[in-house]
PDB file with SEQRES, HELIX, SHEET and CRYST1 records, atoms N, CA, C and O in Angstrom:
SEQRES   1 A   51  MET ALA ARG ARG ILE ALA ASP SER VAL ARG SER LEU GLY          
SEQRES   2 A   51  ALA GLN ARG PHE ASP LEU ILE TYR THR VAL GLY PRO GLN          
SEQRES   3 A   51  PRO VAL SER ALA ARG LEU ARG ALA VAL GLU LEU TYR GLY          
SEQRES   4 A   51  THR ARG VAL ILE PRO MET VAL ARG ASP MET LEU ALA              
HELIX    1 AA1 ALA A    2  LEU A   12  1                                  11    
HELIX    2 AA2 VAL A   28  LEU A   37  1                                  10    
HELIX    3 AA3 TYR A   38  VAL A   42  3                                   5    
HELIX    4 AA4 ILE A   43  LEU A   50  1                                   8    
CRYST1    1.000    1.000    1.000  90.00  90.00  90.00 P 1           1          
ATOM      1  N   MET A   1       0.814  -1.184   0.000  1.00  0.00           N  
ATOM      2  CA  MET A   1       0.000   0.000   0.000  1.00  0.00           C  
ATOM      3  C   MET A   1       0.861   1.252   0.000  1.00  0.00           C  
ATOM      4  O   MET A   1       0.568   2.214  -0.711  1.00  0.00           O  
ATOM      5  N   ALA A   2       1.916   1.242   0.791  1.00  0.00           N  
ATOM      6  CA  ALA A   2       2.781   2.421   0.856  1.00  0.00           C  
ATOM      7  C   ALA A   2       3.402   2.713  -0.504  1.00  0.00           C  
ATOM      8  O   ALA A   2       3.480   3.871  -0.915  1.00  0.00           O  
ATOM      9  N   ARG A   3       3.841   1.677  -1.198  1.00  0.00           N  
ATOM     10  CA  ARG A   3       4.450   1.871  -2.522  1.00  0.00           C  
ATOM     11  C   ARG A   3       3.440   2.471  -3.492  1.00  0.00           C  
ATOM     12  O   ARG A   3       3.780   3.376  -4.254  1.00  0.00           O  
ATOM     13  N   ARG A   4       2.214   1.983  -3.474  1.00  0.00           N  
ATOM     14  CA  ARG A   4       1.180   2.513  -4.387  1.00  0.00           C  
ATOM     15  C   ARG A   4       0.879   3.979  -4.098  1.00  0.00           C  
ATOM     16  O   ARG A   4       0.737   4.784  -5.018  1.00  0.00           O  
ATOM     17  N   ILE A   5       0.782   4.316  -2.829  1.00  0.00           N  
ATOM     18  CA  ILE A   5       0.516   5.707  -2.467  1.00  0.00           C  
ATOM     19  C   ILE A   5       1.677   6.592  -2.919  1.00  0.00           C  
ATOM     20  O   ILE A   5       1.460   7.645  -3.519  1.00  0.00           O  
ATOM     21  N   ALA A   6       2.911   6.165  -2.631  1.00  0.00           N  
ATOM     22  CA  ALA A   6       4.083   6.964  -3.018  1.00  0.00           C  
ATOM     23  C   ALA A   6       4.147   7.119  -4.532  1.00  0.00           C  
ATOM     24  O   ALA A   6       4.421   8.210  -5.030  1.00  0.00           O  
ATOM     25  N   ASP A   7       3.898   6.040  -5.266  1.00  0.00           N  
ATOM     26  CA  ASP A   7       3.916   6.123  -6.727  1.00  0.00           C  
ATOM     27  C   ASP A   7       2.843   7.070  -7.251  1.00  0.00           C  
ATOM     28  O   ASP A   7       3.088   7.838  -8.181  1.00  0.00           O  
ATOM     29  N   SER A   8       1.663   7.016  -6.660  1.00  0.00           N  
ATOM     30  CA  SER A   8       0.566   7.893  -7.085  1.00  0.00           C  
ATOM     31  C   SER A   8       0.889   9.358  -6.791  1.00  0.00           C  
ATOM     32  O   SER A   8       0.641  10.231  -7.622  1.00  0.00           O  
ATOM     33  N   VAL A   9       1.433   9.618  -5.623  1.00  0.00           N  
ATOM     34  CA  VAL A   9       1.790  10.989  -5.257  1.00  0.00           C  
ATOM     35  C   VAL A   9       2.831  11.532  -6.227  1.00  0.00           C  
ATOM     36  O   VAL A   9       2.733  12.675  -6.675  1.00  0.00           O  
ATOM     37  N   ARG A  10       3.837  10.706  -6.554  1.00  0.00           N  
ATOM     38  CA  ARG A  10       4.883  11.141  -7.494  1.00  0.00           C  
ATOM     39  C   ARG A  10       4.316  11.402  -8.885  1.00  0.00           C  
ATOM     40  O   ARG A  10       4.588  12.441  -9.486  1.00  0.00           O  
ATOM     41  N   SER A  11       3.527  10.457  -9.394  1.00  0.00           N  
ATOM     42  CA  SER A  11       3.049  10.583 -10.775  1.00  0.00           C  
ATOM     43  C   SER A  11       2.039  11.713 -10.941  1.00  0.00           C  
ATOM     44  O   SER A  11       1.964  12.326 -12.006  1.00  0.00           O  
ATOM     45  N   LEU A  12       1.273  11.988  -9.911  1.00  0.00           N  
ATOM     46  CA  LEU A  12       0.267  13.045  -9.987  1.00  0.00           C  
ATOM     47  C   LEU A  12       0.785  14.396  -9.518  1.00  0.00           C  
ATOM     48  O   LEU A  12       0.153  15.426  -9.752  1.00  0.00           O  
ATOM     49  N   GLY A  13       1.937  14.390  -8.855  1.00  0.00           N  
ATOM     50  CA  GLY A  13       2.458  15.631  -8.291  1.00  0.00           C  
ATOM     51  C   GLY A  13       1.589  16.137  -7.151  1.00  0.00           C  
ATOM     52  O   GLY A  13       1.519  17.339  -6.896  1.00  0.00           O  
ATOM     53  N   ALA A  14       0.927  15.208  -6.469  1.00  0.00           N  
ATOM     54  CA  ALA A  14       0.004  15.571  -5.387  1.00  0.00           C  
ATOM     55  C   ALA A  14       0.778  16.103  -4.186  1.00  0.00           C  
ATOM     56  O   ALA A  14       1.913  15.700  -3.933  1.00  0.00           O  
ATOM     57  N   GLN A  15       0.155  17.002  -3.464  1.00  0.00           N  
ATOM     58  CA  GLN A  15       0.743  17.553  -2.250  1.00  0.00           C  
ATOM     59  C   GLN A  15       0.196  16.869  -0.998  1.00  0.00           C  
ATOM     60  O   GLN A  15       0.747  17.020   0.093  1.00  0.00           O  
ATOM     61  N   ARG A  16      -0.880  16.124  -1.163  1.00  0.00           N  
ATOM     62  CA  ARG A  16      -1.460  15.409  -0.027  1.00  0.00           C  
ATOM     63  C   ARG A  16      -2.227  14.206  -0.516  1.00  0.00           C  
ATOM     64  O   ARG A  16      -2.615  14.123  -1.682  1.00  0.00           O  
ATOM     65  N   PHE A  17      -2.438  13.275   0.392  1.00  0.00           N  
ATOM     66  CA  PHE A  17      -3.184  12.057   0.084  1.00  0.00           C  
ATOM     67  C   PHE A  17      -4.201  11.871   1.200  1.00  0.00           C  
ATOM     68  O   PHE A  17      -3.828  11.758   2.368  1.00  0.00           O  
ATOM     69  N   ASP A  18      -5.470  11.840   0.855  1.00  0.00           N  
ATOM     70  CA  ASP A  18      -6.521  11.666   1.860  1.00  0.00           C  
ATOM     71  C   ASP A  18      -6.996  10.226   1.851  1.00  0.00           C  
ATOM     72  O   ASP A  18      -7.265   9.653   0.796  1.00  0.00           O  
ATOM     73  N   LEU A  19      -7.094   9.660   3.018  1.00  0.00           N  
ATOM     74  CA  LEU A  19      -7.630   8.317   3.156  1.00  0.00           C  
ATOM     75  C   LEU A  19      -9.152   8.415   3.151  1.00  0.00           C  
ATOM     76  O   LEU A  19      -9.746   9.106   3.980  1.00  0.00           O  
ATOM     77  N   ILE A  20      -9.763   7.724   2.218  1.00  0.00           N  
ATOM     78  CA  ILE A  20     -11.226   7.649   2.188  1.00  0.00           C  
ATOM     79  C   ILE A  20     -11.585   6.250   2.644  1.00  0.00           C  
ATOM     80  O   ILE A  20     -11.252   5.265   1.985  1.00  0.00           O  
ATOM     81  N   TYR A  21     -12.244   6.170   3.738  1.00  0.00           N  
ATOM     82  CA  TYR A  21     -12.499   4.892   4.391  1.00  0.00           C  
ATOM     83  C   TYR A  21     -13.998   4.638   4.411  1.00  0.00           C  
ATOM     84  O   TYR A  21     -14.753   5.396   5.019  1.00  0.00           O  
ATOM     85  N   THR A  22     -14.427   3.573   3.750  1.00  0.00           N  
ATOM     86  CA  THR A  22     -15.851   3.249   3.748  1.00  0.00           C  
ATOM     87  C   THR A  22     -16.143   2.209   4.811  1.00  0.00           C  
ATOM     88  O   THR A  22     -15.280   1.407   5.170  1.00  0.00           O  
ATOM     89  N   VAL A  23     -17.334   2.230   5.294  1.00  0.00           N  
ATOM     90  CA  VAL A  23     -17.756   1.299   6.333  1.00  0.00           C  
ATOM     91  C   VAL A  23     -18.406   0.099   5.659  1.00  0.00           C  
ATOM     92  O   VAL A  23     -19.348   0.238   4.880  1.00  0.00           O  
ATOM     93  N   GLY A  24     -17.896  -1.055   5.967  1.00  0.00           N  
ATOM     94  CA  GLY A  24     -18.456  -2.291   5.427  1.00  0.00           C  
ATOM     95  C   GLY A  24     -18.832  -3.221   6.568  1.00  0.00           C  
ATOM     96  O   GLY A  24     -19.176  -2.769   7.660  1.00  0.00           O  
ATOM     97  N   PRO A  25     -18.767  -4.508   6.314  1.00  0.00           N  
ATOM     98  CA  PRO A  25     -19.182  -5.469   7.325  1.00  0.00           C  
ATOM     99  C   PRO A  25     -18.135  -5.735   8.413  1.00  0.00           C  
ATOM    100  O   PRO A  25     -18.315  -6.636   9.232  1.00  0.00           O  
ATOM    101  N   GLN A  26     -17.051  -4.964   8.426  1.00  0.00           N  
ATOM    102  CA  GLN A  26     -16.017  -5.158   9.441  1.00  0.00           C  
ATOM    103  C   GLN A  26     -16.485  -4.648  10.796  1.00  0.00           C  
ATOM    104  O   GLN A  26     -17.233  -3.674  10.877  1.00  0.00           O  
ATOM    105  N   PRO A  27     -16.042  -5.312  11.862  1.00  0.00           N  
ATOM    106  CA  PRO A  27     -16.343  -4.770  13.194  1.00  0.00           C  
ATOM    107  C   PRO A  27     -15.569  -3.467  13.414  1.00  0.00           C  
ATOM    108  O   PRO A  27     -14.547  -3.219  12.773  1.00  0.00           O  
ATOM    109  N   VAL A  28     -16.065  -2.663  14.309  1.00  0.00           N  
ATOM    110  CA  VAL A  28     -15.443  -1.375  14.601  1.00  0.00           C  
ATOM    111  C   VAL A  28     -13.986  -1.561  15.015  1.00  0.00           C  
ATOM    112  O   VAL A  28     -13.133  -0.771  14.610  1.00  0.00           O  
ATOM    113  N   SER A  29     -13.684  -2.567  15.798  1.00  0.00           N  
ATOM    114  CA  SER A  29     -12.313  -2.785  16.262  1.00  0.00           C  
ATOM    115  C   SER A  29     -11.363  -3.015  15.087  1.00  0.00           C  
ATOM    116  O   SER A  29     -10.225  -2.549  15.122  1.00  0.00           O  
ATOM    117  N   ALA A  30     -11.805  -3.718  14.059  1.00  0.00           N  
ATOM    118  CA  ALA A  30     -10.967  -3.959  12.879  1.00  0.00           C  
ATOM    119  C   ALA A  30     -10.740  -2.671  12.099  1.00  0.00           C  
ATOM    120  O   ALA A  30      -9.645  -2.435  11.589  1.00  0.00           O  
ATOM    121  N   ARG A  31     -11.770  -1.843  12.007  1.00  0.00           N  
ATOM    122  CA  ARG A  31     -11.618  -0.557  11.311  1.00  0.00           C  
ATOM    123  C   ARG A  31     -10.671   0.364  12.050  1.00  0.00           C  
ATOM    124  O   ARG A  31      -9.848   1.037  11.431  1.00  0.00           O  
ATOM    125  N   LEU A  32     -10.780   0.400  13.358  1.00  0.00           N  
ATOM    126  CA  LEU A  32      -9.886   1.237  14.154  1.00  0.00           C  
ATOM    127  C   LEU A  32      -8.441   0.761  14.019  1.00  0.00           C  
ATOM    128  O   LEU A  32      -7.518   1.571  13.937  1.00  0.00           O  
ATOM    129  N   ARG A  33      -8.256  -0.550  13.997  1.00  0.00           N  
ATOM    130  CA  ARG A  33      -6.898  -1.104  13.829  1.00  0.00           C  
ATOM    131  C   ARG A  33      -6.334  -0.729  12.462  1.00  0.00           C  
ATOM    132  O   ARG A  33      -5.154  -0.397  12.353  1.00  0.00           O  
ATOM    133  N   ALA A  34      -7.151  -0.778  11.430  1.00  0.00           N  
ATOM    134  CA  ALA A  34      -6.700  -0.427  10.082  1.00  0.00           C  
ATOM    135  C   ALA A  34      -6.253   1.035  10.020  1.00  0.00           C  
ATOM    136  O   ALA A  34      -5.224   1.345   9.421  1.00  0.00           O  
ATOM    137  N   VAL A  35      -7.013   1.919  10.630  1.00  0.00           N  
ATOM    138  CA  VAL A  35      -6.649   3.338  10.638  1.00  0.00           C  
ATOM    139  C   VAL A  35      -5.374   3.547  11.457  1.00  0.00           C  
ATOM    140  O   VAL A  35      -4.516   4.349  11.086  1.00  0.00           O  
ATOM    141  N   GLU A  36      -5.254   2.830  12.562  1.00  0.00           N  
ATOM    142  CA  GLU A  36      -4.046   2.920  13.383  1.00  0.00           C  
ATOM    143  C   GLU A  36      -2.808   2.483  12.587  1.00  0.00           C  
ATOM    144  O   GLU A  36      -1.785   3.167  12.612  1.00  0.00           O  
ATOM    145  N   LEU A  37      -2.898   1.360  11.890  1.00  0.00           N  
ATOM    146  CA  LEU A  37      -1.779   0.876  11.087  1.00  0.00           C  
ATOM    147  C   LEU A  37      -1.442   1.843   9.954  1.00  0.00           C  
ATOM    148  O   LEU A  37      -0.271   2.052   9.638  1.00  0.00           O  
ATOM    149  N   TYR A  38      -2.453   2.421   9.354  1.00  0.00           N  
ATOM    150  CA  TYR A  38      -2.242   3.402   8.288  1.00  0.00           C  
ATOM    151  C   TYR A  38      -1.405   4.568   8.812  1.00  0.00           C  
ATOM    152  O   TYR A  38      -0.452   4.997   8.161  1.00  0.00           O  
ATOM    153  N   GLY A  39      -1.762   5.070   9.979  1.00  0.00           N  
ATOM    154  CA  GLY A  39      -1.065   6.224  10.541  1.00  0.00           C  
ATOM    155  C   GLY A  39       0.297   5.917  11.124  1.00  0.00           C  
ATOM    156  O   GLY A  39       1.197   6.755  11.069  1.00  0.00           O  
ATOM    157  N   THR A  40       0.463   4.724  11.686  1.00  0.00           N  
ATOM    158  CA  THR A  40       1.721   4.418  12.365  1.00  0.00           C  
ATOM    159  C   THR A  40       2.725   3.672  11.504  1.00  0.00           C  
ATOM    160  O   THR A  40       3.921   3.712  11.790  1.00  0.00           O  
ATOM    161  N   ARG A  41       2.272   2.994  10.460  1.00  0.00           N  
ATOM    162  CA  ARG A  41       3.202   2.220   9.636  1.00  0.00           C  
ATOM    163  C   ARG A  41       3.236   2.662   8.174  1.00  0.00           C  
ATOM    164  O   ARG A  41       4.311   2.852   7.604  1.00  0.00           O  
ATOM    165  N   VAL A  42       2.070   2.822   7.576  1.00  0.00           N  
ATOM    166  CA  VAL A  42       2.028   3.125   6.145  1.00  0.00           C  
ATOM    167  C   VAL A  42       2.533   4.526   5.860  1.00  0.00           C  
ATOM    168  O   VAL A  42       3.415   4.704   5.019  1.00  0.00           O  
ATOM    169  N   ILE A  43       2.001   5.506   6.531  1.00  0.00           N  
ATOM    170  CA  ILE A  43       2.375   6.898   6.266  1.00  0.00           C  
ATOM    171  C   ILE A  43       3.864   7.153   6.521  1.00  0.00           C  
ATOM    172  O   ILE A  43       4.495   7.840   5.718  1.00  0.00           O  
ATOM    173  N   PRO A  44       4.458   6.628   7.607  1.00  0.00           N  
ATOM    174  CA  PRO A  44       5.902   6.808   7.752  1.00  0.00           C  
ATOM    175  C   PRO A  44       6.696   6.188   6.582  1.00  0.00           C  
ATOM    176  O   PRO A  44       7.703   6.752   6.155  1.00  0.00           O  
ATOM    177  N   MET A  45       6.252   5.051   6.075  1.00  0.00           N  
ATOM    178  CA  MET A  45       6.927   4.436   4.939  1.00  0.00           C  
ATOM    179  C   MET A  45       6.812   5.312   3.697  1.00  0.00           C  
ATOM    180  O   MET A  45       7.773   5.476   2.945  1.00  0.00           O  
ATOM    181  N   VAL A  46       5.618   5.873   3.493  1.00  0.00           N  
ATOM    182  CA  VAL A  46       5.406   6.767   2.338  1.00  0.00           C  
ATOM    183  C   VAL A  46       6.321   7.977   2.448  1.00  0.00           C  
ATOM    184  O   VAL A  46       6.944   8.373   1.464  1.00  0.00           O  
ATOM    185  N   ARG A  47       6.407   8.560   3.620  1.00  0.00           N  
ATOM    186  CA  ARG A  47       7.281   9.725   3.812  1.00  0.00           C  
ATOM    187  C   ARG A  47       8.726   9.386   3.501  1.00  0.00           C  
ATOM    188  O   ARG A  47       9.429  10.176   2.869  1.00  0.00           O  
ATOM    189  N   ASP A  48       9.179   8.213   3.940  1.00  0.00           N  
ATOM    190  CA  ASP A  48      10.554   7.791   3.647  1.00  0.00           C  
ATOM    191  C   ASP A  48      10.765   7.605   2.144  1.00  0.00           C  
ATOM    192  O   ASP A  48      11.807   7.986   1.610  1.00  0.00           O  
ATOM    193  N   MET A  49       9.792   7.030   1.474  1.00  0.00           N  
ATOM    194  CA  MET A  49       9.910   6.795   0.031  1.00  0.00           C  
ATOM    195  C   MET A  49       9.951   8.104  -0.752  1.00  0.00           C  
ATOM    196  O   MET A  49      10.615   8.197  -1.785  1.00  0.00           O  
ATOM    197  N   LEU A  50       9.244   9.106  -0.259  1.00  0.00           N  
ATOM    198  CA  LEU A  50       9.167  10.389  -0.972  1.00  0.00           C  
ATOM    199  C   LEU A  50      10.287  11.356  -0.591  1.00  0.00           C  
ATOM    200  O   LEU A  50      10.465  12.396  -1.225  1.00  0.00           O  
ATOM    201  N   ALA A  51      11.036  11.002   0.448  1.00  0.00           N  
ATOM    202  CA  ALA A  51      12.110  11.901   0.907  1.00  0.00           C  
ATOM    203  C   ALA A  51      13.286  11.907  -0.066  1.00  0.00           C  
ATOM    204  O   ALA A  51      14.274  12.605   0.163  1.00  0.00           O  
TER     205      ALA A  51                                                      
END                                                                             
């Protein structure tokens, strides 16, 4: 996921990337964990790739 985001930001020249999160059949705890991982693992990787 981090590679795809970094590639998209580079190719589009985007200044920001917004996470659009839809609610499906997942329990709330799983959704919260996904957002936590996005913020603590994915975004730092994207920043490193774009640095």
